[in-house]
FIDO-18602 format. One record per residue (C-alpha): residue number from 1; residue in three letters; x, y, z. Coordinates in steps of 0.2 Angstrom, whole numbers, plus 2048, in hexadecimal, padded with zeros to 3 digits. Layout:
REM FIDO-18602
<rec><pos>NUM</pos><code>Ala</code><px>X</px><py>Y</py><pz>Z</pz></rec>
...
This chain:
REM FIDO-18602
<rec><pos>1</pos><code>Met</code><px>800</px><py>800</py><pz>800</pz></rec>
<rec><pos>2</pos><code>Ser</code><px>807</px><py>811</py><pz>7FB</pz></rec>
<rec><pos>3</pos><code>Asp</code><px>809</px><py>81F</py><pz>808</pz></rec>
<rec><pos>4</pos><code>Lys</code><px>7FB</px><py>829</py><pz>800</pz></rec>
<rec><pos>5</pos><code>Ser</code><px>7F0</px><py>81A</py><pz>801</pz></rec>
<rec><pos>6</pos><code>Lys</code><px>7F5</px><py>817</py><pz>813</pz></rec>
<rec><pos>7</pos><code>Gln</code><px>7F1</px><py>829</py><pz>818</pz></rec>
<rec><pos>8</pos><code>Thr</code><px>7E0</px><py>828</py><pz>80F</pz></rec>
<rec><pos>9</pos><code>Tyr</code><px>7DC</px><py>818</py><pz>818</pz></rec>
<rec><pos>10</pos><code>Arg</code><px>7E0</px><py>820</py><pz>829</pz></rec>
<rec><pos>11</pos><code>His</code><px>7D6</px><py>82F</py><pz>825</pz></rec>
<rec><pos>12</pos><code>Arg</code><px>7C7</px><py>824</py><pz>821</pz></rec>
<rec><pos>13</pos><code>Leu</code><px>7CA</px><py>81A</py><pz>831</pz></rec>
<rec><pos>14</pos><code>Phe</code><px>7C9</px><py>82A</py><pz>83B</pz></rec>
<rec><pos>15</pos><code>Lys</code><px>7B8</px><py>82D</py><pz>834</pz></rec>
<rec><pos>16</pos><code>Trp</code><px>7B2</px><py>81E</py><pz>83D</pz></rec>
<rec><pos>17</pos><code>Val</code><px>7B6</px><py>827</py><pz>84D</pz></rec>
<rec><pos>18</pos><code>Val</code><px>7A9</px><py>834</py><pz>848</pz></rec>
<rec><pos>19</pos><code>Met</code><px>79C</px><py>828</py><pz>841</pz></rec>
<rec><pos>20</pos><code>Leu</code><px>79C</px><py>81C</py><pz>84F</pz></rec>
<rec><pos>21</pos><code>Thr</code><px>79C</px><py>829</py><pz>85C</pz></rec>
<rec><pos>22</pos><code>Cys</code><px>78C</px><py>831</py><pz>855</pz></rec>
<rec><pos>23</pos><code>Ile</code><px>784</px><py>820</py><pz>852</pz></rec>
<rec><pos>24</pos><code>Ala</code><px>786</px><py>81B</py><pz>864</pz></rec>
<rec><pos>25</pos><code>Val</code><px>77E</px><py>82B</py><pz>86A</pz></rec>
<rec><pos>26</pos><code>Val</code><px>76F</px><py>829</py><pz>85F</pz></rec>
<rec><pos>27</pos><code>Leu</code><px>76C</px><py>817</py><pz>864</pz></rec>
<rec><pos>28</pos><code>Phe</code><px>76C</px><py>81A</py><pz>877</pz></rec>
<rec><pos>29</pos><code>Pro</code><px>762</px><py>826</py><pz>882</pz></rec>
<rec><pos>30</pos><code>Ile</code><px>76C</px><py>832</py><pz>88D</pz></rec>
<rec><pos>31</pos><code>Pro</code><px>766</px><py>832</py><pz>89F</pz></rec>
<rec><pos>32</pos><code>Ser</code><px>761</px><py>842</py><pz>8A7</pz></rec>
<rec><pos>33</pos><code>Met</code><px>76B</px><py>84B</py><pz>8B4</pz></rec>
<rec><pos>34</pos><code>Ala</code><px>75F</px><py>846</py><pz>8C2</pz></rec>
<rec><pos>35</pos><code>Glu</code><px>762</px><py>834</py><pz>8BF</pz></rec>
<rec><pos>36</pos><code>Ala</code><px>775</px><py>836</py><pz>8BE</pz></rec>
<rec><pos>37</pos><code>Gly</code><px>778</px><py>843</py><pz>8CB</pz></rec>
<rec><pos>38</pos><code>Leu</code><px>786</px><py>850</py><pz>8CA</pz></rec>
<rec><pos>39</pos><code>Ile</code><px>795</px><py>84B</py><pz>8BF</pz></rec>
<rec><pos>40</pos><code>Thr</code><px>7A5</px><py>84A</py><pz>8C9</pz></rec>
<rec><pos>41</pos><code>Arg</code><px>7B8</px><py>84C</py><pz>8C4</pz></rec>
<rec><pos>42</pos><code>Gly</code><px>7B9</px><py>839</py><pz>8C7</pz></rec>
<rec><pos>43</pos><code>Asp</code><px>7AB</px><py>836</py><pz>8BA</pz></rec>
<rec><pos>44</pos><code>Val</code><px>7B3</px><py>840</py><pz>8AD</pz></rec>
<rec><pos>45</pos><code>Gln</code><px>7C4</px><py>839</py><pz>8B1</pz></rec>
<rec><pos>46</pos><code>Ser</code><px>7BD</px><py>828</py><pz>8AE</pz></rec>
<rec><pos>47</pos><code>Val</code><px>7B5</px><py>82E</py><pz>89D</pz></rec>
<rec><pos>48</pos><code>Leu</code><px>7C6</px><py>834</py><pz>897</pz></rec>
<rec><pos>49</pos><code>Glu</code><px>7D0</px><py>824</py><pz>89D</pz></rec>
<rec><pos>50</pos><code>Ala</code><px>7C4</px><py>816</py><pz>89A</pz></rec>
<rec><pos>51</pos><code>Phe</code><px>7BD</px><py>819</py><pz>889</pz></rec>
<rec><pos>52</pos><code>Gly</code><px>7BF</px><py>809</py><pz>87E</pz></rec>
<rec><pos>53</pos><code>Thr</code><px>7C5</px><py>7FE</py><pz>88B</pz></rec>
<rec><pos>54</pos><code>Gly</code><px>7BB</px><py>7F9</py><pz>89B</pz></rec>
<rec><pos>55</pos><code>Gly</code><px>7AF</px><py>807</py><pz>89A</pz></rec>
<rec><pos>56</pos><code>Arg</code><px>7A8</px><py>802</py><pz>889</pz></rec>
<rec><pos>57</pos><code>Val</code><px>7A7</px><py>7F0</py><pz>88E</pz></rec>
<rec><pos>58</pos><code>Val</code><px>79C</px><py>7F5</py><pz>89D</pz></rec>
<rec><pos>59</pos><code>Leu</code><px>791</px><py>800</py><pz>891</pz></rec>
<rec><pos>60</pos><code>Phe</code><px>78E</px><py>7F2</py><pz>885</pz></rec>
<rec><pos>61</pos><code>Gln</code><px>78C</px><py>7E3</py><pz>891</pz></rec>
<rec><pos>62</pos><code>Ala</code><px>782</px><py>7EC</py><pz>89E</pz></rec>
<rec><pos>63</pos><code>Ser</code><px>76F</px><py>7EF</py><pz>89E</pz></rec>
<rec><pos>64</pos><code>Asp</code><px>769</px><py>7FF</py><pz>896</pz></rec>
<rec><pos>65</pos><code>Thr</code><px>768</px><py>808</py><pz>8A6</pz></rec>
<rec><pos>66</pos><code>Ala</code><px>777</px><py>801</py><pz>8AF</pz></rec>
<rec><pos>67</pos><code>Gly</code><px>782</px><py>803</py><pz>89F</pz></rec>
<rec><pos>68</pos><code>Leu</code><px>77D</px><py>815</py><pz>89E</pz></rec>
<rec><pos>69</pos><code>His</code><px>781</px><py>819</py><pz>8AF</pz></rec>
<rec><pos>70</pos><code>Ala</code><px>790</px><py>80E</py><pz>8B2</pz></rec>
<rec><pos>71</pos><code>Ala</code><px>79A</px><py>80F</py><pz>8A2</pz></rec>
<rec><pos>72</pos><code>Pro</code><px>7A8</px><py>81C</py><pz>8A3</pz></rec>
<rec><pos>73</pos><code>Ala</code><px>7AB</px><py>81A</py><pz>890</pz></rec>
<rec><pos>74</pos><code>Asp</code><px>79D</px><py>827</py><pz>88F</pz></rec>
<rec><pos>75</pos><code>Leu</code><px>799</px><py>825</py><pz>87D</pz></rec>
<rec><pos>76</pos><code>Leu</code><px>788</px><py>82D</py><pz>881</pz></rec>
<rec><pos>77</pos><code>Gly</code><px>78D</px><py>83D</py><pz>889</pz></rec>
<rec><pos>78</pos><code>Ser</code><px>785</px><py>837</py><pz>89A</pz></rec>
<rec><pos>79</pos><code>Asn</code><px>795</px><py>83A</py><pz>8A5</pz></rec>
<rec><pos>80</pos><code>Gly</code><px>79B</px><py>84B</py><pz>8A0</pz></rec>
<rec><pos>81</pos><code>Ala</code><px>7A3</px><py>848</py><pz>88F</pz></rec>
<rec><pos>82</pos><code>Ile</code><px>7A2</px><py>855</py><pz>882</pz></rec>
<rec><pos>83</pos><code>Arg</code><px>7A8</px><py>84F</py><pz>871</pz></rec>
<rec><pos>84</pos><code>Pro</code><px>7AA</px><py>85A</py><pz>861</pz></rec>
<rec><pos>85</pos><code>Phe</code><px>79D</px><py>850</py><pz>857</pz></rec>
<rec><pos>86</pos><code>Leu</code><px>78B</px><py>854</py><pz>851</pz></rec>
<rec><pos>87</pos><code>Ser</code><px>783</px><py>84A</py><pz>85F</pz></rec>
<rec><pos>88</pos><code>Trp</code><px>78A</px><py>856</py><pz>86C</pz></rec>
<rec><pos>89</pos><code>Asp</code><px>785</px><py>866</py><pz>862</pz></rec>
<rec><pos>90</pos><code>Gly</code><px>779</px><py>871</py><pz>86B</pz></rec>
<rec><pos>91</pos><code>Glu</code><px>779</px><py>867</py><pz>87B</pz></rec>
<rec><pos>92</pos><code>His</code><px>776</px><py>86E</py><pz>88C</pz></rec>
<rec><pos>93</pos><code>Tyr</code><px>781</px><py>86A</py><pz>89B</pz></rec>
<rec><pos>94</pos><code>Cys</code><px>781</px><py>86F</py><pz>8AE</pz></rec>
<rec><pos>95</pos><code>Val</code><px>78D</px><py>87C</py><pz>8B4</pz></rec>
<rec><pos>96</pos><code>Asp</code><px>78F</px><py>872</py><pz>8C5</pz></rec>
<rec><pos>97</pos><code>Asp</code><px>796</px><py>863</py><pz>8BB</pz></rec>
<rec><pos>98</pos><code>Trp</code><px>7A7</px><py>85E</py><pz>8B6</pz></rec>
<rec><pos>99</pos><code>His</code><px>7A9</px><py>85B</py><pz>8A3</pz></rec>
<rec><pos>100</pos><code>Val</code><px>7B6</px><py>855</py><pz>897</pz></rec>
<rec><pos>101</pos><code>Phe</code><px>7B9</px><py>85B</py><pz>885</pz></rec>
<rec><pos>102</pos><code>Val</code><px>7C0</px><py>84B</py><pz>87D</pz></rec>
<rec><pos>103</pos><code>Ile</code><px>7C3</px><py>842</py><pz>86D</pz></rec>
<rec><pos>104</pos><code>Gly</code><px>7C9</px><py>830</py><pz>86A</pz></rec>
<rec><pos>105</pos><code>Pro</code><px>7D2</px><py>82A</py><pz>85A</pz></rec>
<rec><pos>106</pos><code>Phe</code><px>7D7</px><py>818</py><pz>857</pz></rec>
<rec><pos>107</pos><code>Glu</code><px>7E0</px><py>80D</py><pz>84B</pz></rec>
<rec><pos>108</pos><code>Gly</code><px>7DD</px><py>7FA</py><pz>846</pz></rec>
<rec><pos>109</pos><code>Gly</code><px>7E3</px><py>7EC</py><pz>83D</pz></rec>
<rec><pos>110</pos><code>Asp</code><px>7E5</px><py>7D9</py><pz>83C</pz></rec>
<rec><pos>111</pos><code>Gln</code><px>7EC</px><py>7CD</py><pz>849</pz></rec>
<rec><pos>112</pos><code>Ser</code><px>7FE</px><py>7D3</py><pz>845</pz></rec>
<rec><pos>113</pos><code>Phe</code><px>7F9</px><py>7E5</py><pz>849</pz></rec>
<rec><pos>114</pos><code>Thr</code><px>802</px><py>7EA</py><pz>859</pz></rec>
<rec><pos>115</pos><code>Ile</code><px>800</px><py>7F8</py><pz>865</pz></rec>
<rec><pos>116</pos><code>Gln</code><px>811</px><py>7FF</py><pz>85F</pz></rec>
<rec><pos>117</pos><code>Asp</code><px>809</px><py>800</py><pz>84D</pz></rec>
<rec><pos>118</pos><code>Ala</code><px>7FB</px><py>80A</py><pz>854</pz></rec>
<rec><pos>119</pos><code>Glu</code><px>805</px><py>815</py><pz>85E</pz></rec>
<rec><pos>120</pos><code>Glu</code><px>810</px><py>819</py><pz>84F</pz></rec>
<rec><pos>121</pos><code>Ile</code><px>801</px><py>81E</py><pz>845</pz></rec>
<rec><pos>122</pos><code>Leu</code><px>7F7</px><py>827</py><pz>853</pz></rec>
<rec><pos>123</pos><code>Ser</code><px>807</px><py>831</py><pz>857</pz></rec>
<rec><pos>124</pos><code>Arg</code><px>805</px><py>83A</py><pz>847</pz></rec>
<rec><pos>125</pos><code>Trp</code><px>7F4</px><py>842</py><pz>84C</pz></rec>
<rec><pos>126</pos><code>Asn</code><px>7F3</px><py>852</py><pz>854</pz></rec>
<rec><pos>127</pos><code>Phe</code><px>7E3</px><py>859</py><pz>85C</pz></rec>
<rec><pos>128</pos><code>Thr</code><px>7E0</px><py>86C</py><pz>860</pz></rec>
<rec><pos>129</pos><code>Phe</code><px>7D1</px><py>870</py><pz>86C</pz></rec>
<rec><pos>130</pos><code>Ile</code><px>7CB</px><py>882</py><pz>86B</pz></rec>
<rec><pos>131</pos><code>Leu</code><px>7BD</px><py>889</py><pz>876</pz></rec>
<rec><pos>132</pos><code>Thr</code><px>7B4</px><py>898</py><pz>872</pz></rec>
<rec><pos>133</pos><code>Phe</code><px>7A9</px><py>8A2</py><pz>87E</pz></rec>
<rec><pos>134</pos><code>Tyr</code><px>7A2</px><py>8B3</py><pz>87A</pz></rec>
<rec><pos>135</pos><code>Gly</code><px>7AE</px><py>8B5</py><pz>86B</pz></rec>
<rec><pos>136</pos><code>Glu</code><px>7BD</px><py>8B1</py><pz>875</pz></rec>
<rec><pos>137</pos><code>Ser</code><px>7C7</px><py>8A2</py><pz>86F</pz></rec>
<rec><pos>138</pos><code>Ala</code><px>7D4</px><py>898</py><pz>879</pz></rec>
<rec><pos>139</pos><code>Val</code><px>7DE</px><py>889</py><pz>874</pz></rec>
<rec><pos>140</pos><code>Leu</code><px>7DC</px><py>87C</py><pz>882</pz></rec>
<rec><pos>141</pos><code>Asp</code><px>7EA</px><py>872</py><pz>88A</pz></rec>
<rec><pos>142</pos><code>Thr</code><px>7E5</px><py>85F</py><pz>889</pz></rec>
<rec><pos>143</pos><code>Val</code><px>7EB</px><py>84F</py><pz>88F</pz></rec>
<rec><pos>144</pos><code>Gln</code><px>7ED</px><py>83E</py><pz>886</pz></rec>
<rec><pos>145</pos><code>Thr</code><px>7EA</px><py>82D</py><pz>88D</pz></rec>
<rec><pos>146</pos><code>Ala</code><px>7F5</px><py>81E</py><pz>889</pz></rec>
<rec><pos>147</pos><code>Thr</code><px>7F1</px><py>814</py><pz>879</pz></rec>
<rec><pos>148</pos><code>Lys</code><px>7E7</px><py>805</py><pz>87E</pz></rec>
<rec><pos>149</pos><code>Pro</code><px>7DF</px><py>7F7</py><pz>876</pz></rec>
<rec><pos>150</pos><code>Leu</code><px>7CC</px><py>7FA</py><pz>872</pz></rec>
<rec><pos>151</pos><code>Leu</code><px>7C0</px><py>7ED</py><pz>876</pz></rec>
<rec><pos>152</pos><code>Phe</code><px>7B0</px><py>7E8</py><pz>86C</pz></rec>
<rec><pos>153</pos><code>Trp</code><px>7B5</px><py>7F0</py><pz>85C</pz></rec>
<rec><pos>154</pos><code>Glu</code><px>7B2</px><py>7E0</py><pz>851</pz></rec>
<rec><pos>155</pos><code>Asp</code><px>7A5</px><py>7E9</py><pz>847</pz></rec>
<rec><pos>156</pos><code>Leu</code><px>7B3</px><py>7F4</py><pz>83F</pz></rec>
<rec><pos>157</pos><code>Gly</code><px>7BA</px><py>7E4</py><pz>837</pz></rec>
<rec><pos>158</pos><code>Phe</code><px>7CB</px><py>7E5</py><pz>840</pz></rec>
<rec><pos>159</pos><code>Asp</code><px>7D3</px><py>7D7</py><pz>84B</pz></rec>
<rec><pos>160</pos><code>Lys</code><px>7DB</px><py>7E4</py><pz>856</pz></rec>
<rec><pos>161</pos><code>Val</code><px>7D8</px><py>7F6</py><pz>85A</pz></rec>
<rec><pos>162</pos><code>Tyr</code><px>7E1</px><py>803</py><pz>864</pz></rec>
<rec><pos>163</pos><code>Gly</code><px>7DE</px><py>814</py><pz>869</pz></rec>
<rec><pos>164</pos><code>Phe</code><px>7DF</px><py>823</py><pz>875</pz></rec>
<rec><pos>165</pos><code>Gln</code><px>7D5</px><py>831</py><pz>87C</pz></rec>
<rec><pos>166</pos><code>Glu</code><px>7DB</px><py>843</py><pz>87C</pz></rec>
<rec><pos>167</pos><code>Gly</code><px>7D1</px><py>851</py><pz>885</pz></rec>
<rec><pos>168</pos><code>Arg</code><px>7D0</px><py>85E</py><pz>892</pz></rec>
<rec><pos>169</pos><code>Ile</code><px>7C7</px><py>85C</py><pz>8A3</pz></rec>
<rec><pos>170</pos><code>Val</code><px>7BD</px><py>86B</py><pz>8A8</pz></rec>
<rec><pos>171</pos><code>Ser</code><px>7B8</px><py>86F</py><pz>8BA</pz></rec>
<rec><pos>172</pos><code>Pro</code><px>7A8</px><py>879</py><pz>8BE</pz></rec>
<rec><pos>173</pos><code>Asp</code><px>7B3</px><py>888</py><pz>8C3</pz></rec>
<rec><pos>174</pos><code>Glu</code><px>7BB</px><py>888</py><pz>8B2</pz></rec>
<rec><pos>175</pos><code>Ile</code><px>7AB</px><py>88A</py><pz>8A7</pz></rec>
<rec><pos>176</pos><code>Ala</code><px>79E</px><py>897</py><pz>8A9</pz></rec>
<rec><pos>177</pos><code>Val</code><px>78B</px><py>897</py><pz>8A4</pz></rec>
<rec><pos>178</pos><code>Gly</code><px>789</px><py>89C</py><pz>892</pz></rec>
<rec><pos>179</pos><code>Glu</code><px>78B</px><py>896</py><pz>880</pz></rec>
<rec><pos>180</pos><code>Tyr</code><px>79B</px><py>88E</py><pz>87A</pz></rec>
<rec><pos>181</pos><code>Thr</code><px>7A3</px><py>888</py><pz>86A</pz></rec>
<rec><pos>182</pos><code>Leu</code><px>7AF</px><py>879</py><pz>86B</pz></rec>
<rec><pos>183</pos><code>Thr</code><px>7BA</px><py>877</py><pz>85C</pz></rec>
<rec><pos>184</pos><code>Val</code><px>7C6</px><py>868</py><pz>859</pz></rec>
<rec><pos>185</pos><code>Val</code><px>7D3</px><py>869</py><pz>84B</pz></rec>
<rec><pos>186</pos><code>Ala</code><px>7DB</px><py>858</py><pz>846</pz></rec>
<rec><pos>187</pos><code>Glu</code><px>7EB</px><py>858</py><pz>83D</pz></rec>
<rec><pos>188</pos><code>Phe</code><px>7F4</px><py>848</py><pz>835</pz></rec>
<rec><pos>189</pos><code>Asp</code><px>806</px><py>84B</py><pz>832</pz></rec>
<rec><pos>190</pos><code>Gly</code><px>804</px><py>85E</py><pz>833</pz></rec>
<rec><pos>191</pos><code>Thr</code><px>7F5</px><py>85E</py><pz>827</pz></rec>
<rec><pos>192</pos><code>Val</code><px>7E4</px><py>863</py><pz>82D</pz></rec>
<rec><pos>193</pos><code>Trp</code><px>7D8</px><py>855</py><pz>829</pz></rec>
<rec><pos>194</pos><code>Phe</code><px>7CA</px><py>857</py><pz>834</pz></rec>
<rec><pos>195</pos><code>Glu</code><px>7C2</px><py>867</py><pz>83D</pz></rec>
<rec><pos>196</pos><code>Asn</code><px>7B1</px><py>868</py><pz>845</pz></rec>
<rec><pos>197</pos><code>Ala</code><px>7A9</px><py>874</py><pz>851</pz></rec>
<rec><pos>198</pos><code>Ile</code><px>799</px><py>872</py><pz>85C</pz></rec>
<rec><pos>199</pos><code>Gln</code><px>790</px><py>87E</py><pz>867</pz></rec>
<rec><pos>200</pos><code>Phe</code><px>78A</px><py>879</py><pz>878</pz></rec>
<rec><pos>201</pos><code>Phe</code><px>783</px><py>882</py><pz>887</pz></rec>
<rec><pos>202</pos><code>Ile</code><px>787</px><py>882</py><pz>89A</pz></rec>
<rec><pos>203</pos><code>Asp</code><px>777</px><py>885</py><pz>8A4</pz></rec>
<rec><pos>204</pos><code>Pro</code><px>776</px><py>88D</py><pz>8B5</pz></rec>
<rec><pos>205</pos><code>Ser</code><px>773</px><py>883</py><pz>8C5</pz></rec>
<rec><pos>206</pos><code>Asp</code><px>760</px><py>887</py><pz>8C6</pz></rec>
<rec><pos>207</pos><code>Ser</code><px>75D</px><py>881</py><pz>8B4</pz></rec>
<rec><pos>208</pos><code>Ala</code><px>754</px><py>872</py><pz>8AF</pz></rec>
<rec><pos>209</pos><code>Thr</code><px>764</px><py>86B</py><pz>8A8</pz></rec>
<rec><pos>210</pos><code>Cys</code><px>76B</px><py>86A</py><pz>8BA</pz></rec>
<rec><pos>211</pos><code>Thr</code><px>75B</px><py>866</py><pz>8C4</pz></rec>
<rec><pos>212</pos><code>Glu</code><px>750</px><py>85A</py><pz>8B9</pz></rec>
């Protein structure tokens, strides 16, 4: 396979991140805040670290209710994740909760595909998170988890899949009530391949978002 073909393949593979995330959100309901309670730092830390591994297993093996509340993978946005994709566009969140802005790329292959292979490819991606509030934009510092094997991705047609998450945990003190734009720019080998922006709202403590 030529270098150009490989790059095209990787770009197409990255599209699966967007497609599968959106499909997952459509298929499952999001629990209300009254059901879940306030979202803590521990909740969003689990979201950031457990996606694709144990958290996702809990989500798909548990009952609908138990899976939604217990799964730190948080494909559904139920535990504080705000992802830069269509299903999160226009959503409302509570000012009293912790949140995490996050994206999760992955790479896959046959049985010979190793974590070192995945790390080599994934290291060529660079993600920039930009948060805009009342016309003022700021590039966010982010953290990246270690590359890990992803479980239950057989539907992608790969024998082995590895990925990481990158994002920024945000405390209630760091984010005020109002309307925000979250933009994520993805570069591969220095070339911008993907850019997307969503709007979301942080609602006050006495709003229905926080109390119902």
